[in-house]
Phi, psi and omega in degrees: 000124184273177185299322181295320179294318178296320179295322179297319177295315180304319182289333187261352179300131183271031175227143177296130179228131178231134176254127190234142173284118185292338182276327182248348184061024174275150182277124181268325180201160183205140183270168186301324180297316179295320177301316181297318180295317181290328175079028174231168176289152180303320182289347174273346183258311182299133181094349178268158177292134186300328183290352172291335185238327187238127175051059182300333181289347183265009178303122181086356178220048178300129181302330184272305186276326184264320183264359173062030175280147179284321181212149181234129180220094187201174180280132178220189178228152170249140174264112181285170183302330181268009179091354179297136177266115183257119178289136180226160168253115190245141171238133180223142180204161176277151177204169175244130174244104188065236179266002188254135174272134181223168168257133175247118178248130175235147183205158176234147178286123181243028178300317180297320179296318180294320177299317180297320179294318180296319179294322178297316179296320179296320180293320178299317178296321179298312181295322178299319179292321178301312181301316181297318184285330183278340181298319183299306180296327178292322177296320179298314178299314180301315182294318180295320178294323178295320178296319178296319180297320180293319178297319179296317181297323183268004179074017180271145178078148179267175184300322181296320180294317179296315181298318179297319179296318179294319179296322178297315181290327176296321178295321177298316181296319177298320179296317178298316180298318179297319180288329174295322177296322178293322176297318178301318178294321180297319179293317180299327180270003178057039174289160184243016181221152176293132180309137184301320181299324180289321178299318180296320179298318181292325179298330183276358182285000000 
């Protein structure tokens, strides 16, 4: 396979690839996907120090040249042309191109994955708050029903009082069930707040 064929493959790889001089950390070449992620023209990137665009926090502590790792496969960031920090999953290793030793870094954009992870964490927190908030009214219903049962067992209170107490707790349970249905809808719609009606119900407890 000649140089032109290798260059054609390099240009068509659907992963960002950057070739770097390990002694100066200047960018020797970059493929179109990486150029697109960085958001600058290729001639603005090639010849520049890689830390201007990739993993700026690693200046002076490159995993390959400074920390002597054979390969690096971890989450890093790219600084786009507009200053946006783009999370990436990067792999870097040493290689030889002809007589020259280089660093080859490849990376993929993981913004969608990070958004999904953030939404998952938010949903877990949302459900945790729901569980915490629903426990209180259920405990109140449980205690009130237990009190009614004890009064009935001891012959305390008349039928009207017991009936009124049972109707009140039945109304509470209906309210809790209705608010759980609203919570279910909120989760399905990926809302990020406890439904207002449920907050009002809890305030009245």
